[in-house]
N, C-alpha and C positions, 0 to 999 in steps of 0.2 A: 761501486766504492772500492777502493783499493784495499789490498791485505795491510798495508802499514796503517792505513787510515782506520780500519776495523781494530788493529791491535791497539792503536793509541785510544779509539774511544773507549775501549774497554778498560783502559787505565784510568778514564775520568769517572768511572763508576766506583762510588764509594759508600757501599751500604753500611759501613763500620764507621763511617765519620773520621777516617784517617787521613784525609787529603794533607792537611797541614803537616802531619808527620812525614808523608812522602815527598813533600815540598812541591805539590802541584798547586798552581793557581789558575784562573781563566787566561790571563795573560801568557804565562809560560806554555798553557796547553794550545793555545792559538797559534803562538809562534812555532810550536813544536811540529803540529800537524798543519801548519799554513793555511788556516781559514780564520774569518773574522771572529772577534770576540762574541760579539751577540750571538752567533752560529753556535759557538762552542756553549754559550750560557743554555741556550735553548736545547742543545744535545743534552748537557748534564741533568738538567731538568726531566728530559723526556726519559732518559737512562733509570734515574733514581724513582720514577713514577711507573714506568711500564717495564723495566728490566730489559730493554731494547732500543735501539737506534732507529727503528723502523717508525715511520709516521703512521699513525691511525688512518682508515680509510674515512674520507670526509663525506659527510651527509649532503647529499644533492639536493638541490632546491626543488620543491614539489612542482611538477608540471602544470602549467596554466592549461593545458588541453586535456582536462581530466574527463573522466566517462560522463558525467552531467554535461559538460560543454560540447563534447562530442555528440551526444544525443539532441541537445538543443539546435545544434549547427545542422545536423541533418533534418531535422523537423521544419527548420527555416527554409532550407533548400528545397525540400519536396513540396512545401506550401506555395512557393512560386519559384520555380526552376529558371525563369527568365529575367530575375533580378541580378543587378550589377555586384561586383565586389564591394564597391562603396556602400550599397544599401546593407548588404551583409555584414560589412565591418561596423556600421551603425547599429544593427540588430544586436550584434554582439556587446556594443556599449551600452546598450540598456539593460543587459544583464550584468553590467560590471567587468566585463571584459574589454578594456580599453586597449586595443591592439592597432598595430597598423595595417595598412593595406596588404603589404607583402606577408605578413603573418596569416592574415585571413586567406589568402591565396594557398599558403603552405597548409594550414589547417584543412582546406576544402581538398586539397590534393591528397592528403592523408586518409582522407575518407572515401577516396576513389572517384571524386567527381572531377570532371573536366569540362571546359566550355566547347561546345560543338556548335555547328550551324544546323538549325532545327529541320526536319523533314516539312514540307509543305504539302497538304493535302486539302482537295476541294471541301469546302463547307457545303456538305448535303445532309439532308435529313434521311428518315428509314424509308420514305417512299422513293426518293432517288435511288438508294442502295438496291432496292428492291427491283426496279426498273433496269439498272445497269446488269444485275445479274441475269435477268431474263434475257436482255439483249445478248449476252454473251454465251448463253447456252444455246440460244436461237442460231447464232452464227460459227459455233464452234468447230462445225464439220464442212465449213465452206472451203471451195477449192481455191487455188491462185487465181483462175480465170474469173471466178466470181468476185475476188477483192479487187481485181484490177478494174471493175466497173464502178468501184467506189471513189469519190472525189475526198481526197485528204485534205486537211487544212491545218492551219497553225496560227497562232498570234503572239504578239508581244506588247506589253502595256508600259508606257512611260509616263511618269508624273510630270505635270507641267510645272508644280512647284513642290517644295518639302523635300524630304528625305526619303530615299528609295532603298536605305539600308535595311537589312534584317538583323534582328536581335540575336544574340546567342543565347543558348540553353544550358545549364547546369544538369548534366546528367552522368550516370554510370556506364561502362561499356556494357552493350548489349541491349540497353533501354531506348534505342532510338525511335521505335515506333510506338511506343506507349502514347496513349492520347493525350496525356498532361505533357509530353514534350514535342508536340506537333502544332504547327502554326496552321489555320483554316484561313484559306484564301477565299475571296469573293469577286466574282466576274464585275466588270464595268465599274471599278470604284471610282467616286468623284474626282474630279481635278486631274484627269490623265488622258493620254492620247494612245488609242488602240490601233495597231498595225496588224492588218489581216491578209493572208495569202492561202492560196489553195493550189494543188497540184493533182 
């Protein structure tokens, strides 16, 4: 705001009710300081009420992403980290938060969650784990010559029909190997072609 504008605004303040005696009116004032008449009217009203030309601080709209919503959203994700954004958006709608998919993505990101490709681990029981650990201890001191006597093999599975895609998992950084964030793979699933080789 220019110095001239400030001076002229001060002239508009009339705590003694003597505007008419000084010859001021809204039209003359708007012409003098070169601003629109409704603006002059607003400034006069503000000055008489607050003794300043500055506008008051506006009250921000309360955030829809309040503490309760944040806790609800985190519980929803923890309950099923493999669900899609569309599903989560629907869950929010059930609690009265009718938001778009993009808003859901923004809120999920604010909580520190991102979509990752899940770690795939064999689906084994405790007996399998015990046997594998014993095998590892038994061969941990083997020489290179001994390992050369071992036949190594590998395999790949291709589905004959259906989708081979892997779902994404919502998790925070550093939670990759939590059991709830991993997929359990099963050998020789139905409806697939297995290619095996050894060397």
